C-alpha positions in Angstrom: 7.3 -13.7 44.9 4.6 -11.4 43.6 1.6 -13.3 42.2 -0.3 -11.9 39.2 -3.3 -13.0 37.2 -2.3 -14.7 33.9 -4.9 -14.5 31.2 -3.3 -17.1 28.9 0.0 -18.4 27.7 0.5 -19.1 24.0 3.4 -21.6 23.6 4.5 -20.6 20.1 4.0 -17.2 18.4 5.7 -15.7 15.3 4.0 -12.3 15.6 5.2 -11.1 19.0 8.8 -10.2 18.3 11.8 -11.8 16.7 11.6 -15.5 15.9 9.4 -18.1 17.6 8.3 -16.9 21.0 6.2 -17.9 24.0 3.6 -15.1 24.7 2.4 -14.5 28.2 -0.7 -12.4 28.6 -1.3 -10.7 31.9 -4.7 -9.5 33.1 -5.5 -5.9 33.8 -4.9 -2.7 31.7 -4.5 1.0 32.5 -6.1 2.0 29.2 -9.6 1.5 27.8 -9.1 1.4 24.1 -12.5 1.7 22.4 -11.5 -0.7 19.6 -9.7 -3.2 21.9 -9.5 -6.6 20.2 -9.3 -8.5 23.5 -11.4 -6.4 26.0 -11.6 -9.4 28.3 -8.1 -8.6 29.5 -8.9 -5.1 30.7 -10.5 -5.6 34.1 -10.4 -8.1 36.9 -13.3 -10.5 37.5 -15.7 -9.1 40.0 -17.3 -12.4 40.8 -20.7 -11.4 39.6 -21.4 -14.9 38.4 -23.0 -14.0 35.1 -20.8 -16.4 33.3 -21.4 -19.4 35.5 -24.9 -20.4 34.3 -24.1 -20.1 30.6 -21.0 -22.3 30.6 -22.0 -25.3 28.5 -19.4 -27.6 30.2 -19.9 -26.5 33.8 -16.3 -25.4 34.0 -17.3 -22.4 36.2 -18.7 -22.4 39.6 -19.4 -19.6 42.1 -18.1 -19.9 45.7 -18.0 -17.2 48.3 -18.3 -14.5 45.7 -15.5 -15.9 43.5 -15.8 -17.6 40.2 -13.8 -20.8 40.2 -12.5 -22.1 36.9 -11.7 -25.7 36.0 -9.5 -25.7 32.9 -9.9 -29.5 32.5 -13.6 -29.0 31.8 -13.3 -26.0 29.5 -14.1 -26.5 25.8 -12.7 -23.1 24.8 -16.0 -21.8 23.4 -15.5 -18.3 25.1 -19.2 -18.1 26.0 -18.1 -16.7 29.4 -16.1 -13.9 27.8 -19.0 -12.9 25.5 -21.4 -12.9 28.5 -19.2 -10.9 31.0 -20.6 -7.4 31.5 -17.3 -6.1 32.9 -14.6 -6.7 30.2 -13.0 -9.4 32.3 -12.3 -13.1 32.2 -13.1 -15.8 34.8 -10.4 -18.0 33.3 -7.4 -16.2 34.7 -4.9 -18.1 36.9 -3.0 -16.5 39.8 0.7 -17.3 39.3 4.1 -16.1 40.5 7.2 -15.9 38.3 8.5 -19.3 39.3 5.2 -21.0 38.4 5.1 -19.3 35.0 8.8 -20.3 34.4 8.1 -23.9 35.2 5.2 -24.0 32.8 7.0 -22.4 29.9 10.4 -24.0 30.4 9.6 -27.1 28.3 9.1 -24.9 25.2 12.7 -23.4 25.5 14.3 -25.9 23.0 11.9 -24.6 20.4 11.7 -20.8 21.0 14.0 -17.7 20.8 12.5 -16.2 23.9 9.4 -14.9 25.6 7.1 -11.9 25.1 4.9 -10.5 27.9 1.7 -8.8 26.9 -1.8 -8.2 28.2 -3.8 -6.4 29.2 -0.7 -4.3 30.3 2.2 -6.3 31.6 4.2 -3.3 32.9 1.6 -2.9 35.7 3.6 -5.7 37.4 7.3 -4.6 37.1 8.4 -6.8 40.1 6.9 -9.9 38.5 8.4 -9.1 35.1 11.9 -8.6 36.7 11.8 -11.9 38.4 10.5 -13.8 35.4 12.9 -12.1 33.0 15.9 -12.9 35.2 15.0 -16.6 35.1 14.4 -16.6 31.3 17.7 -14.8 30.6 19.6 -17.2 32.9 18.2 -20.0 30.7 19.7 -18.3 27.6 16.5 -16.9 26.1 15.5 -13.3 25.2 12.9 -11.2 26.9 10.5 -8.9 25.0 7.8 -6.6 26.3 4.6 -5.6 24.5 3.4 -2.5 26.2 1.0 0.5 25.7 3.7 2.7 27.1 1.6 4.2 29.9 4.1 3.1 32.6 7.4 5.1 32.7 9.9 2.3 32.1 12.8 4.5 33.0 11.6 4.3 36.6 12.4 0.6 36.7 16.2 0.2 36.0 16.3 -3.4 37.3 13.6 -4.4 34.9 15.2 -2.6 32.0 18.5 -4.4 32.8 16.9 -7.8 32.0 14.6 -6.5 29.2 16.1 -7.2 25.7 13.5 -5.3 23.6 10.2 -3.5 23.9 7.3 -3.1 21.5 5.3 0.0 22.2 1.9 1.0 21.0 1.2 4.5 19.6 -2.6 4.7 19.5 -3.0 8.2 18.2 -0.9 11.2 17.2 -2.6 14.0 19.2 -3.7 14.1 22.9 -7.3 14.8 21.9 -7.5 11.7 19.7 -5.5 9.6 22.2 -7.8 10.5 25.1 -10.9 9.9 23.1 -9.7 6.5 22.0 -8.0 5.3 25.2 -8.9 7.6 28.1 -5.3 8.7 28.5 -2.8 11.1 27.0 -0.1 10.0 24.4 2.7 11.8 26.2 4.0 8.8 28.2 3.9 6.4 25.2 5.8 8.9 23.1 8.4 9.4 25.8 8.8 5.7 26.3 9.4 5.4 22.6 12.1 8.1 22.7 13.9 6.6 25.7 13.7 2.9 24.7 15.0 3.8 21.2 17.9 5.7 22.7 18.7 2.7 24.9 18.6 0.3 21.9 15.7 -1.5 23.5 13.0 -0.7 21.0 12.1 -3.5 18.5 9.1 -1.8 16.9 6.3 0.6 17.5 2.7 -0.4 16.6 -0.3 1.6 15.4 -3.8 0.1 14.8 -5.3 2.0 11.8 -8.9 2.8 12.7 -10.8 4.8 10.0 -13.1 7.6 10.8 -12.2 7.7 14.5 -8.8 9.4 14.7 -6.5 11.2 12.3 -4.4 8.2 11.3 -2.0 10.3 9.2 -1.1 12.4 12.2 -0.4 9.3 14.2 1.9 7.8 11.6 3.7 11.2 11.3 4.3 11.3 15.0 5.4 7.7 15.1 7.7 8.2 12.2 9.2 11.3 13.6 10.0 9.4 16.9 11.8 6.5 15.2 13.2 7.8 11.9 16.6 8.3 13.5 16.8 4.7 14.5 17.0 2.5 11.4 16.8 -0.8 13.3 13.3 0.1 14.7 10.4 -0.9 12.5 6.9 0.6 12.3 4.1 -2.0 12.3 0.8 -0.7 10.9 -2.0 -3.0 11.9 -5.4 -3.1 10.1 -8.3 -2.5 12.5 -10.4 -5.7 12.2 -13.8 -6.5 13.7 -12.6 -9.7 15.4 -13.1 -9.5 19.1 -14.1 -5.8 19.3 -16.9 -4.4 21.4 -20.3 -3.9 19.7 -20.1 -0.1 18.9 -17.0 -0.7 16.8 -18.5 -3.3 14.7 -19.9 -0.4 12.7 -16.5 1.1 12.0 -15.2 0.2 8.6 -12.0 -1.8 8.2 -9.2 0.2 6.4 -8.6 -0.5 2.7 -5.4 -1.9 1.4 -4.9 1.4 -0.4 -5.2 3.3 2.8 -2.7 1.1 4.5 -0.2 1.4 1.7 -0.5 5.2 1.6 0.2 5.4 5.4 3.1 3.0 5.0 4.5 5.2 2.2 4.1 8.3 4.4 6.2 6.6 7.1 8.9 5.7 4.6 8.9 9.3 3.2 9.6 10.5 6.8 12.7 8.3 7.0 11.4 5.0 8.6 13.5 2.2 7.1 11.2 -0.7 7.7 7.4 -0.6 7.6 5.4 -3.7 8.2 1.7 -3.8 7.2 -0.4 -6.5 8.8 
């Protein structure tokens, strides 16, 4: 079985798809969103050791160029994450699908299913396929939270065991999308089209960031892509300062009026359900 780096597992979440779900965050991302709210999931730990000396509980040690993490000593202060110069985390754990399944199986009586996120979980399609097969055999649903930068149609075995996807649309033009994430919006848009057509698109998501991109154009593109699918909702998420990198602390958070106006624009274009959070 393929082993991947798991950033964290949240046993119970009500914001990552339908019902109560266990959310599994994988390490590593193929975008570099400037406003990222969890930038510590973007890169892999380089073993630089900057975090070791600042850990107040001595939960981190450096051995042969690798940072060793002892979760039993960790107090959860996240000093290591704030110190890391590489947008990484020393607290990841290398696990295969069976290891993850055994850890989350005790939650199954209380959840509807699992959601894999990140980072970017679709960087590891073999791992997802193995894990999803186990979860579905146990009678639970499988959801995928993705930035859409991996062509999901290239992985039919994974799609066969994927119940629903939730796809981010960061910006409505290539210029804005590249400036914000470093990559084009063409693959996310195509993933949205194809997953909607397959009946495997639960929602699309856009973080509204004032003064950085043309948010109306983003909402217009997203609405155009899903207006023909009444069961797909559009989640508009307020940009917030929590967890973002220093330059984006100066960006204003969107007003309620701005969010409502963008939500109404989506409805005017035919989107049946708009959720503002």
